[in-house]
Structure formats: C-alpha cells, structure tokens
matplotlib code that plots the C-alpha trace (Angstrom):
import matplotlib.pyplot as plt

x = [0.0, 1.2, 0.3, 2.5, 5.4, 5.1, 5.2, 8.0, 10.1, 9.6, 8.9, 10.2, 8.0, 7.8, 10.1, 12.6, 12.6, 13.2, 16.0, 17.8, 17.4, 18.2, 15.1, 12.9, 9.2, 8.4, 10.6, 9.1, 5.6, 6.6, 8.0, 4.7, 2.7, 4.9, 4.2, 7.7, 7.5, 5.1, 2.4, 2.6, 1.7, 0.1, -1.3, -2.1, -4.4, -4.3, -6.7, -4.6, -5.7, -3.2, -4.1, -1.5, -1.2, -2.0, -5.2, -6.5, -5.0, -6.3, -4.1, -4.5, -1.6, -1.1, 1.9, 2.7, 4.8, 6.9, 8.9, 12.5, 13.7, 12.3, 15.4, 17.3, 14.5, 14.7, 18.4, 17.4, 14.8, 17.3, 19.8, 17.4, 15.3, 12.3, 9.4, 10.3, 13.9, 12.8, 10.1, 12.8, 14.9, 11.9, 11.0, 14.6, 15.1, 11.8, 12.7, 16.2, 14.6, 12.3, 15.2, 17.2, 14.4, 13.9, 17.6, 17.2, 14.5, 11.3, 8.8, 5.3, 3.3, 1.3, 1.5, 2.1, 5.8, 6.0, 4.3, 2.5, 5.4, 5.7, 2.0, 2.2, 5.1, 3.1, 0.3, 2.9, 4.2, 0.8, 0.5, 4.0, 3.1, -0.1, 2.0, 0.6, 4.0, 5.4, 2.9, 3.1, 6.8, 9.8, 11.6, 8.9, 11.4, 11.2, 13.1, 10.8, 7.7, 8.8, 9.6, 6.2, 4.2, 6.2, 5.9, 2.2, 1.7, 3.7, 1.9, -1.6, -0.7, 0.6, -2.2, -4.8, -3.4, -5.1, -1.9, 1.6, 4.7, 7.8, 9.3, 6.2, 6.3, 9.9, 8.9, 6.0, 8.4, 10.8, 7.9, 6.5, 10.0, 10.5, 7.2, 8.1, 11.4, 9.8, 6.6, 6.2, 4.9, 1.8, 0.3, -1.3, -4.9, -4.1, -2.3, -5.2, -6.4, -3.0, -1.4, 1.3, -1.3, -3.1, -0.1, 2.7, 1.3, -1.7, 0.1, 2.9, 0.4, -1.7, 1.3, 3.5, 6.3, 9.6, 10.4]
y = [0.0, 3.5, 4.7, 2.1, 2.8, 6.5, 5.9, 3.4, 5.8, 9.0, 7.9, 5.5, 2.9, 3.0, 0.0, 1.5, 4.7, 2.8, 0.7, 3.8, 5.8, 2.9, 3.7, 1.1, 1.0, 1.6, 4.8, 5.9, 5.6, 7.4, 10.3, 10.6, 10.4, 13.2, 15.5, 15.7, 13.2, 13.7, 11.1, 9.2, 11.0, 8.0, 4.7, 1.8, -1.0, -4.3, -7.3, -10.1, -13.4, -16.1, -19.4, -22.2, -26.0, -25.5, -23.7, -20.2, -17.8, -14.3, -11.7, -8.0, -5.6, -1.9, 0.1, 3.6, 6.0, 8.8, 11.7, 10.7, 13.9, 12.5, 10.3, 13.6, 14.8, 11.7, 12.3, 15.7, 14.2, 11.6, 14.3, 16.5, 15.7, 18.1, 19.1, 22.7, 22.3, 20.3, 22.9, 25.6, 23.9, 23.7, 27.4, 28.6, 26.7, 28.1, 31.6, 31.2, 29.9, 32.9, 35.3, 33.6, 33.7, 37.5, 38.0, 36.2, 38.7, 37.0, 39.4, 39.4, 41.9, 39.0, 39.2, 35.4, 36.1, 39.6, 40.6, 37.3, 35.0, 33.4, 32.5, 31.2, 28.9, 27.4, 26.6, 25.1, 23.0, 21.4, 20.7, 19.3, 16.9, 15.8, 14.6, 17.1, 18.5, 15.1, 14.6, 18.0, 19.0, 17.1, 16.6, 17.4, 19.6, 23.3, 24.7, 23.2, 24.1, 27.7, 27.8, 26.4, 28.7, 31.9, 31.1, 30.5, 33.9, 35.6, 33.8, 34.6, 38.2, 38.7, 36.6, 39.0, 42.0, 42.9, 43.5, 42.6, 44.6, 42.9, 43.2, 41.5, 38.8, 38.1, 38.0, 35.6, 33.4, 33.3, 32.4, 29.6, 28.1, 28.1, 26.3, 23.9, 23.1, 22.6, 20.7, 17.0, 15.5, 14.3, 10.9, 10.2, 10.5, 13.8, 15.7, 17.6, 18.8, 19.7, 23.1, 22.1, 21.8, 25.1, 27.3, 25.9, 24.2, 26.5, 29.7, 28.9, 28.2, 31.3, 33.7, 31.8, 31.6, 29.8, 27.0]
z = [0.0, -0.8, 2.7, 4.4, 2.0, 2.8, 6.6, 6.4, 4.2, 6.3, 9.9, 12.5, 14.0, 17.7, 18.0, 15.6, 17.6, 20.9, 19.3, 17.8, 21.0, 23.4, 25.4, 27.1, 26.3, 29.9, 30.0, 26.7, 28.0, 31.2, 29.1, 27.3, 30.5, 32.0, 29.0, 27.5, 24.6, 21.7, 20.9, 17.7, 14.4, 12.8, 14.2, 12.0, 13.1, 11.3, 11.3, 9.8, 8.5, 7.6, 5.9, 5.7, 6.1, 9.8, 9.0, 9.5, 12.0, 12.9, 14.5, 15.4, 15.3, 16.0, 14.7, 15.9, 13.7, 14.9, 13.2, 12.7, 14.5, 17.7, 18.2, 19.0, 21.2, 23.2, 23.8, 25.3, 27.5, 28.8, 29.6, 31.6, 34.7, 34.7, 32.5, 33.0, 31.8, 28.8, 27.9, 28.2, 25.5, 23.2, 23.8, 23.4, 20.2, 18.9, 19.7, 18.2, 15.0, 14.8, 15.4, 12.6, 10.2, 10.8, 10.2, 6.8, 5.8, 6.9, 8.6, 9.9, 12.1, 13.7, 17.5, 17.6, 16.7, 18.3, 21.5, 22.2, 21.3, 24.7, 24.8, 21.2, 22.1, 24.9, 22.4, 20.0, 22.8, 23.3, 19.5, 19.6, 22.4, 20.6, 17.7, 15.2, 14.1, 13.8, 11.0, 9.2, 9.5, 8.2, 11.5, 14.1, 15.9, 17.1, 14.1, 11.5, 13.6, 13.8, 10.1, 9.2, 11.4, 10.5, 6.7, 7.0, 8.6, 5.9, 3.1, 4.5, 5.0, 1.5, -0.1, 1.4, -0.6, -3.9, -5.9, -5.0, -5.9, -7.1, -3.6, -2.2, -4.8, -3.8, -0.1, -1.0, -2.9, 0.1, 2.5, 0.2, -0.2, 3.5, 4.1, 1.4, 3.1, 6.6, 5.6, 5.3, 2.1, 4.0, 3.6, 0.1, 1.3, 3.1, 0.4, -1.2, 2.2, 3.5, 4.2, 1.7, -1.1, -0.2, 0.7, -1.4, -4.5, -5.0, -4.1, -6.5, -9.2, -8.6, -8.5, -10.9, -8.4, -9.0, -6.6]

ax = plt.figure().add_subplot(projection="3d")
ax.plot(x, y, z, "-o")
ax.set_aspect("equal")
plt.show()
C-alpha cells in the first residue's frame, strides 16, 4: 500500500525509535505520560488473517509511527530531569529559529511572533506533544515548527493583498519556499487537504512563483 510505504520511508515505527534511542518502552511511556515526549503521528491497526497448512490464523496488530527527528528529542529528555527544563529547551530553540528567520529577511506583524510569542510557544508545545507537528513537518522539531508557522503567517498576510509589488512577490516566494522546506509531504490520502497543497502548490500556481 502507498500509505505504508510513505510511513516506512519517512517515519520511525515505535520499535525503531526505541532501538535507535536505546530507550525502554516503559521509560518511553513514562515520558509521554509526563508530558515531555510527543504522541505518535500515525497509528495503523491491522486485522490479519493467515491461511496455511496448519489452518486459518487471525491476528491483530497496532503500529505507531513517529517523526525521525524524535530520536534527537529523546536524547534531550534523557539528559534533563524536569518538565520545565525540557520545555525551556523547546522554547529557546523556537525563539532562536524565529530570530534567525527574521535575520534572513522574513517578517510578519502578527502578534504570535512579536508581543505574544511566549503564549504562542506554549500553544505550540501542546500541539507538539499531541504529535501534530510530527505529522506535518519534516523533523517534528522546534526549528521546522517555527519555520512552518512563520511562513504560513507571511503567506496569508501577502495573499490578502489585492496586488503585489515585485518586492512583495519576492517575499512571498521566500515564504513559500520556507514552508516547502519545513513541511512534510503528508500521507497520500491527506495531500489535497494539507497546508502544503493550499499554501505551497496552489500559491505557486496562482502567483506563478519559482520553486
């Protein structure tokens, strides 16, 4: 199936993540219960039927998939001993990513990345823990999350203008390329409904932007 190929190519199964990170399943579950490790981004449930010389056999399996960037996040969790210190790492990395993007020419007047940045990051932390960003960004990590959110704000602001100057077209191109670089491809059945389709593919088509 195309979905399974996509998941196997772009994500770690839970067992793969545990093996790579050298984390026990018990510790992993504890990290999730303590609110420092994201939930899975996808969960597949299988009802399997096998027929052989020995007869029919029915089995049920469940496979969880996680962003590959979470192996490095687990290393951070293992090196720190409190929810507050782990959240501080997330917030610091998010802020540094926003600062870096501004230095590269990205800009937005939205309070989410100005006066209300701290509250915004707290909301992002909850989305992060729910596994949302493991699904819709390439790494699931703060840098890609910040890039995705910043670029979406820019694209929406510019798209609301009636006519764009050459300078604004260039800024829009920069924002779309940033979103393209941070966003996942999305599972096959999700692509037409995804932010990538609406804000990368369709915006490029509408404004005839170069990728």
